[in-house]
N, C-alpha and C positions, 0 to 999 in steps of 0.2 A: 560694766564698762561705762565710761563717761561719754558724752557726745563727741569729745575730742578724739577718742579712740575708735569710735564706730565709723565704719566706712559709710559714705552717703547712701549707698544702696541698702545697707543694713538699717540705717536710721529710717529710711522710707518704709521698708518692710515692717519694722517695729511699729511705726505710727499707723500704717494701714491695718495691722493686726489689732491694735488698740481701738481704732475706729470701728472695725468689724464687731468688736466686743460691745461697744457703746451704742452703735446706731444700726438700724435695720438695713438700710442701704445708703450709699453715698457715692459721690463722683468727684469730678475735678474741682468744683467750687469749694466743697468742704475740705478736700485735701489741701488745696492752695491756702485757704484761710487758716487751717490748722497749723501748717508750717509757718505761715506768716506770724501767727501769735506765739508759736514756740520761739521763733527768733526774737520777737518783741519782749518776751520774758527772760531772755538771756541765754537760750540754747544756742550753742555755736554750730551754725550750719554753713555748708560750703557753697551755698547758692544765694544770690541776691534777688531782691524784688524790685520791680518797677511798677509804675501805675499803668493799668490797662483798663479794659472795658468795665469790669466789675470790681474794681479796686486793685489792691496789690496782687501782683502775679509774678511768678518765677519761671522763666523759660528754662533755666537749669533744672529745676524740679520736674518740669514737664518732660524734659529729655530723659531724666532718670526713670520716670514712670513708663515712658514708651520703651525703654530698654528692658525694664523688668517684665513688661508684657511680652516683648519679643523673645526674651530668654525663658519664658514660661514660669516665672516666679509669681506673677499676678495675671489677672485677666481683666480686660475692659470689655464689658458686655452691654448691649443696648437693652433696656428694660421697657417692654411694650406698655406696661401698666403706668409707669411714671413718665415715659417719654424722654428718658435721659440715659446717659451712660453711667454704669455702676462699676466700681472697682472691687475686686475680690482677690484674696491671696489664693494661690494654688497650694497643693500639698508640699511642693518643693519650696515655695516661699515660707510656709509655716515651719519647715525643718530648719531653715536659716534663723528664723525668729526664735525658735526654741533653743538655739545655741547662744543667743545673745544674753549677756548678763548686764543688767541696768543698775547703776548706782542710785543711792537715795535721792540725790539732787535732781538727776534727770527724771526719776520716777515722780517726784513732787511736781516738776514742771509739766510732765505729761498729764498727770491727774488734773492739775489746775486748768490747763488749756482744753483738755477733752471735756471737762465739766462745763466750761464756757461754751464750747462748740455744741454740745449736746442739748443745751437749753436755749439756743437761739435759732431763728429761722435763717435761711440763706440770705435773705434781704437784710436782716439785722446784721449778720456777719459782714456782708458787703459794706454796709454803712459804717460800722464801728472800725473795721480795718481801714477804710478810707480816712476816717477821722484820725486814727493813729498815724497813718502814713503821712498825712498832711502835717500833723504836729511835728513829727520826727524829721521829715525831709524839707519842709518849707519854713519851719520855725516862725509861725505867725506871732506878732508881738503880744497879742491878747486873744481871749476867747471869742470876742466878737468877730475879729478877722478870721479866726479859725472856722467859725460857723459859716461866715460868708463864703470862704473858699470851698468848703465842703458842699454847701448849697449850690454853688456854681457847678461843681463836678457832678453832683447828684441832684438834678433839677427837681425831682419829685419830693425832696425832703424839706420839711418845715423847720423853722428855727427851733421849735419845741422838741422835735424828734432828734435833731442833731445835738442839742444841748443835753437831752436824756442819754444819748450815746456817749457823749463826753463824760458825763457824770458816772455812767456805768464803767467806763474804762478806768477812771480814777478810783472808783470804789473797789475795783478788782486789782488795783496796784499796778496796772499796765501803763498808765500815764500818771505823772506826778501831780499833786495838788498845788498848782501854781496859778497865778493871775487871779 
């Protein structure tokens, strides 16, 4: 199936399953950034993102996650060791994922984004998703303005770190090589 034929809940369960295969444990920040980058690389998702505390955030995605937890298809559990909430599919959620057929294009997008997510810290994902969001939503006229806006939003980020994030996004093909 393509992302156009998957129901939003099936897409979320599919991505959660893939995240479980790739990462030891993960929670809301990783899920939000994964879906943000899936949308950035062209996956058709039924929910939008707005800028929030830690970068792009989708309230629609969060509502789906809460429903999946309520319906027993996934669980949200507090991990005492890490001090954060972790997401896990239940056996019912896995049964749904097992019935989903994924086409080659969606598979390629999933692999690309999950490899990106698995190799970056949460802080790095927050920064590069913010860079991408600012570039796409605010269309700064040049890289200097983009860096200035991101530094304003992410006060602890140096010019060098923001420029490195911008270069990374371009090298991954997520932002075009312009300016």
